[in-house]
C-alpha positions in Angstrom: 76.4 -42.4 24.2 77.5 -42.6 28.0 80.0 -45.1 27.5 81.7 -43.5 24.5 81.9 -40.2 26.2 83.1 -41.5 29.2 79.9 -41.3 31.5 79.4 -37.7 30.4 75.8 -37.4 29.1 75.2 -36.0 25.5 72.3 -35.7 23.3 72.6 -35.3 19.6 70.2 -32.9 17.7 69.6 -34.0 14.1 69.4 -30.7 12.2 68.9 -32.3 8.8 67.1 -35.3 7.1 67.8 -38.8 8.0 66.0 -41.6 5.6 63.5 -43.6 7.6 62.5 -41.1 10.1 58.7 -40.8 10.3 58.8 -36.9 9.1 61.3 -37.8 6.1 58.3 -37.6 3.4 57.0 -34.4 4.9 60.6 -32.8 5.2 61.1 -33.7 1.6 57.6 -32.4 0.5 58.3 -28.8 2.0 61.8 -28.7 0.3 60.7 -29.7 -2.8 57.7 -27.3 -2.6 60.0 -24.7 -1.7 62.2 -25.2 -4.7 59.2 -25.3 -7.1 57.7 -22.1 -5.7 61.1 -20.3 -5.9 61.2 -21.4 -9.6 57.9 -19.7 -10.5 55.3 -22.6 -10.0 51.9 -22.0 -8.8 50.5 -24.8 -6.2 46.7 -25.9 -7.2 44.3 -25.1 -4.9 42.3 -28.2 -5.7 45.1 -30.8 -5.3 48.3 -29.7 -3.1 50.3 -32.2 -4.9 50.0 -30.3 -8.1 52.1 -27.6 -9.5 51.9 -25.6 -12.5 53.7 -23.2 -14.7 52.7 -21.1 -17.9 55.4 -19.7 -19.7 54.9 -16.2 -21.9 53.5 -17.9 -24.7 51.0 -19.7 -22.9 52.8 -23.2 -22.9 52.3 -25.4 -19.6 54.6 -26.8 -17.5 53.1 -29.1 -14.9 54.8 -30.8 -11.9 52.7 -33.7 -10.1 54.7 -34.6 -6.8 54.2 -37.7 -4.3 56.4 -38.3 -1.5 59.5 -39.0 -3.2 57.9 -39.7 -6.7 57.4 -37.1 -9.3 55.9 -36.9 -12.8 56.7 -33.7 -14.9 54.4 -32.8 -18.2 56.3 -30.4 -20.3 55.1 -28.2 -23.2 57.5 -25.5 -22.8 61.0 -26.7 -23.8 62.5 -23.3 -22.8 61.2 -23.9 -19.1 62.2 -27.3 -19.1 65.8 -26.2 -19.9 65.6 -23.7 -17.0 64.1 -26.4 -14.6 66.7 -29.0 -15.4 69.5 -26.4 -14.7 68.0 -25.1 -11.5 67.6 -28.7 -10.3 71.1 -29.7 -11.2 72.3 -26.7 -9.2 70.2 -27.5 -6.3 70.1 -31.3 -6.1 73.1 -31.9 -8.7 71.4 -35.1 -10.0 69.4 -34.0 -12.8 65.3 -34.7 -13.4 64.3 -37.3 -15.8 62.3 -34.9 -18.0 63.0 -36.2 -21.4 62.3 -40.0 -20.9 59.5 -41.4 -22.6 59.2 -44.4 -20.0 59.1 -43.9 -16.3 57.9 -45.3 -13.0 55.5 -43.2 -10.9 53.7 -44.7 -8.0 54.3 -48.5 -9.0 53.2 -47.5 -12.3 55.2 -47.7 -15.7 54.3 -44.8 -18.0 55.2 -45.3 -21.7 54.5 -42.7 -24.4 55.0 -43.0 -28.1 53.8 -40.2 -30.0 50.2 -39.3 -28.6 49.8 -42.8 -27.2 50.3 -43.4 -23.7 50.6 -47.2 -22.1 50.2 -47.9 -18.3 51.3 -50.8 -16.9 51.6 -52.6 -13.4 54.8 -54.9 -13.9 56.0 -55.0 -10.4 52.7 -55.1 -8.6 52.1 -58.1 -11.0 54.9 -59.9 -10.0 54.4 -59.5 -6.5 50.9 -60.7 -7.2 52.3 -63.8 -8.7 54.3 -64.4 -5.5 51.1 -64.3 -3.3 49.4 -67.0 -5.7 52.6 -69.2 -6.0 51.6 -72.6 -4.6 48.0 -71.7 -5.0 45.3 -73.2 -7.6 41.5 -73.7 -7.8 40.1 -77.1 -7.2 40.4 -80.0 -9.8 37.3 -79.1 -12.1 36.8 -75.7 -11.0 37.7 -73.9 -14.1 41.3 -73.3 -13.7 42.1 -72.9 -17.2 39.3 -70.2 -17.8 41.1 -67.5 -20.3 38.6 -64.8 -18.9 38.4 -62.9 -15.6 35.3 -64.6 -14.9 34.1 -67.9 -16.1 30.5 -68.4 -17.7 27.5 -68.2 -14.9 30.1 -66.9 -12.2 28.3 -64.1 -11.2 24.9 -66.3 -10.3 27.3 -68.8 -8.5 28.8 -66.2 -6.3 25.9 -65.4 -4.9 25.0 -68.8 -3.8 25.4 -69.6 -0.4 27.3 -72.1 1.4 26.1 -76.0 1.1 27.4 -79.3 0.0 30.4 -79.2 -2.3 30.5 -75.3 -1.6 31.6 -75.0 2.2 32.3 -71.9 4.2 36.0 -71.5 4.4 37.4 -70.5 8.0 37.8 -66.9 8.8 41.7 -67.6 9.3 41.9 -67.6 5.5 40.5 -64.1 5.2 43.9 -62.4 5.8 45.4 -64.4 2.5 42.2 -63.5 0.5 42.2 -60.1 1.4 45.9 -59.4 0.6 45.4 -60.9 -2.7 42.1 -59.1 -3.2 44.1 -56.0 -2.3 47.0 -56.0 -4.7 45.3 -57.6 -7.7 42.5 -54.8 -7.1 44.9 -52.1 -7.2 46.5 -53.6 -10.5 42.7 -53.8 -12.2 41.9 -50.1 -10.9 45.0 -48.6 -12.4 45.7 -50.4 -15.5 43.2 -53.2 -16.2 39.5 -52.3 -16.6 38.9 -55.3 -18.6 39.0 -57.2 -15.0 37.1 -54.6 -13.3 33.6 -56.3 -13.2 35.2 -59.7 -11.6 37.1 -57.2 -8.9 33.6 -55.8 -8.0 31.9 -59.5 -7.8 34.4 -61.4 -6.0 35.0 -58.5 -3.7 31.3 -58.9 -2.3 32.4 -62.5 -0.9 35.6 -61.8 0.8 34.2 -61.0 4.1 33.5 -62.9 7.3 30.8 -65.7 6.7 30.8 -64.9 3.1 33.8 -66.6 1.6 32.9 -69.9 0.2 35.2 -72.5 -1.6 33.9 -71.4 -4.9 34.4 -67.6 -4.2 37.8 -68.5 -3.1 38.5 -70.6 -6.4 37.4 -67.4 -8.6 39.6 -65.0 -6.6 42.7 -67.5 -7.2 41.9 -68.2 -11.1 40.9 -64.2 -11.4 44.6 -63.3 -9.8 46.1 -66.2 -12.0 44.4 -64.6 -15.3 46.0 -61.2 -14.2 49.5 -62.4 -13.9 49.0 -64.8 -17.0 47.9 -61.7 -19.2 50.5 -59.1 -17.7 51.4 -58.3 -21.1 48.0 -56.6 -21.5 48.4 -52.8 -20.8 45.9 -49.9 -20.4 46.4 -47.7 -23.5 45.2 -44.1 -23.8 45.2 -41.9 -26.8 44.4 -38.3 -27.2 40.9 -37.7 -27.4 39.3 -35.7 -30.4 38.8 -32.1 -30.1 35.5 -30.9 -28.1 35.3 -34.1 -25.9 34.3 -33.3 -22.5 33.7 -35.1 -19.4 31.0 -37.4 -17.5 30.7 -38.8 -14.3 28.7 -41.9 -13.3 27.4 -42.8 -9.6 25.6 -45.7 -8.1 25.4 -47.3 -4.6 24.2 -50.5 -3.3 21.9 -50.0 -0.1 22.3 -52.4 2.7 23.9 -55.3 0.3 27.7 -54.2 0.8 30.5 -56.7 1.3 30.0 -56.2 5.2 26.4 -57.6 5.8 23.9 -54.6 6.3 26.3 -52.3 4.9 25.9 -49.9 2.3 28.5 -48.9 -0.3 28.8 -46.8 -3.3 31.1 -45.5 -6.3 31.7 -42.8 -8.4 33.6 -42.7 -11.6 34.7 -39.3 -13.5 36.1 -39.9 -17.1 37.6 -36.9 -18.5 39.5 -35.3 -21.3 39.8 -31.6 -22.4 40.1 -32.4 -25.7 42.1 -29.4 -26.2 44.8 -29.9 -29.0 47.0 -27.4 -27.4 47.4 -29.5 -24.2 50.1 -32.1 -23.9 49.0 -35.6 -24.2 47.9 -36.9 -20.8 47.2 -34.1 -19.5 43.7 -33.5 -18.0 42.7 -36.8 -19.3 41.9 -40.3 -17.5 39.6 -41.3 -15.0 39.0 -40.7 -11.3 37.3 -43.4 -9.4 35.7 -43.2 -5.9 34.7 -45.9 -3.8 33.4 -45.5 0.1 31.3 -47.0 2.7 28.0 -45.4 3.2 27.4 -44.3 7.1 24.6 -47.0 8.1 22.6 -43.9 9.7 22.8 -42.1 6.5 22.5 -44.9 3.9 19.4 -46.7 5.5 17.6 -46.6 2.4 18.4 -46.8 -1.4 17.4 -43.4 -2.1 19.8 -42.0 0.8 22.8 -44.0 -0.3 22.2 -42.9 -3.9 22.0 -39.2 -2.9 25.1 -39.7 -0.7 27.3 -41.0 -3.7 25.6 -38.3 -5.9 27.3 -35.8 -3.6 30.5 -37.7 -3.9 30.5 -37.3 -7.5 29.4 -33.9 -7.6 32.5 -32.8 -5.6 34.8 -35.0 -8.0 33.2 -33.1 -10.9 33.7 -29.4 -9.0 37.2 -30.4 -8.4 38.0 -31.6 -11.8 36.4 -28.3 -13.2 38.3 -26.1 -10.7 41.5 -27.6 -11.6 40.8 -27.5 -15.3 40.1 -23.6 -14.8 43.4 -23.2 -12.8 45.3 -24.5 -16.0 43.2 -22.1 -18.1 41.0 -24.7 -19.7 38.0 -24.7 -17.9 34.9 -26.5 -19.2 32.5 -24.4 -21.1 29.3 -26.5 -20.7 28.0 -28.5 -17.5 29.3 -32.0 -16.8 26.9 -34.8 -17.4 26.3 -36.7 -14.0 24.6 -40.0 -14.8 22.2 -41.5 -12.0 19.5 -44.2 -11.8 17.7 -42.8 -8.8 14.6 -40.8 -9.5 14.2 -39.5 -6.0 17.6 -38.0 -6.2 16.9 -36.3 -10.0 13.9 -35.0 -8.9 15.4 -33.7 -5.5 18.3 -32.0 -7.4 15.7 -30.0 -9.9 14.0 -28.2 -7.2 15.2 -26.4 -3.9 12.7 -28.1 -2.1 13.6 -31.0 0.0 11.1 -34.0 0.4 10.4 -35.9 3.6 12.4 -38.5 3.0 15.4 -36.6 2.1 15.0 -33.9 4.9 18.0 -35.3 7.0 20.3 -35.1 4.2 19.3 -31.4 3.1 22.7 -30.2 3.2 24.1 -32.9 1.0 21.3 -32.5 -1.5 21.9 -28.7 -1.4 25.7 -29.5 -2.8 24.2 -31.3 -5.8 21.3 -28.7 -6.3 23.8 -25.9 -6.0 26.0 -27.2 -8.8 23.2 -28.2 -11.1 21.6 -24.3 -10.3 24.8 -23.1 -11.5 24.9 -24.7 -14.6 28.4 -27.0 -13.3 26.5 -30.2 -13.7 
């Protein structure tokens, strides 16, 4: 500002928020959090982005916030009216608490009665742009009407050779961008294509991306674009339905040679007829790289993922209890590792598991206390 001020140095201190600053999201989060707490909401201890309020009649009002996206679940109409008035007084622009269709984190939620439909139209459009001009080789099943053609699982595991050359590493960035975007769509709204996602992801890595794997990646993405009208539809579960968690791992056989990966899926629904549709109902996915020094055996990798799954279950149960609808029975955790099942049934630690005793104790304690 020297020239403007005639050579006199000047510093401007920004006392408010300016869109685009690195801390803009954090500043808004603190502001919105203060507004919600002043209104009477309680911030969840298990998920700091979740705020809940119960009125005098026991009806719930829940707000989920993430940066500048917000999802409001209303059961108490009186509190909703108060909330709208308080919002208008503070921010002038009224919140959209009455709409039946809204966008949240790139997902479109549409509610009709007790049925909720989730779609990823914007992400699918972005995927179509990435696939523009790409096509599988002639004769590679370009017109297949399923996520994976017949025998694709076994053919994907074939190494490079005549007619199936290894592609250069320069292709990997584009392949990974397609895989990541299509995988995001699948994880949020297209479970029908999840098996294809897992199978293809194993091949999109240095030294493993062959021509056949590239064909399957392009075809899989094209299939998602072609069937973009297929949405995830959820309906309220029958009363009494609880939760279940599934855990598995792949020791020393991950996408990166010599690595171990694991996954856990928690499917849950309170089944409580007093709760609004979509509250505490859905699925949580977890996928992680198992540290090489810890996951150097199948049993160790399975135990690590069982620990991740147990923590997901405990977080779910705590959140349900916060809302006054805690599970009354243990949550089933499904594993396929005998060593882990036997190890969690007793307080003793085997020689093979001794260096993972702390992780084993997490599962043992949850099982002993009747949580899983």
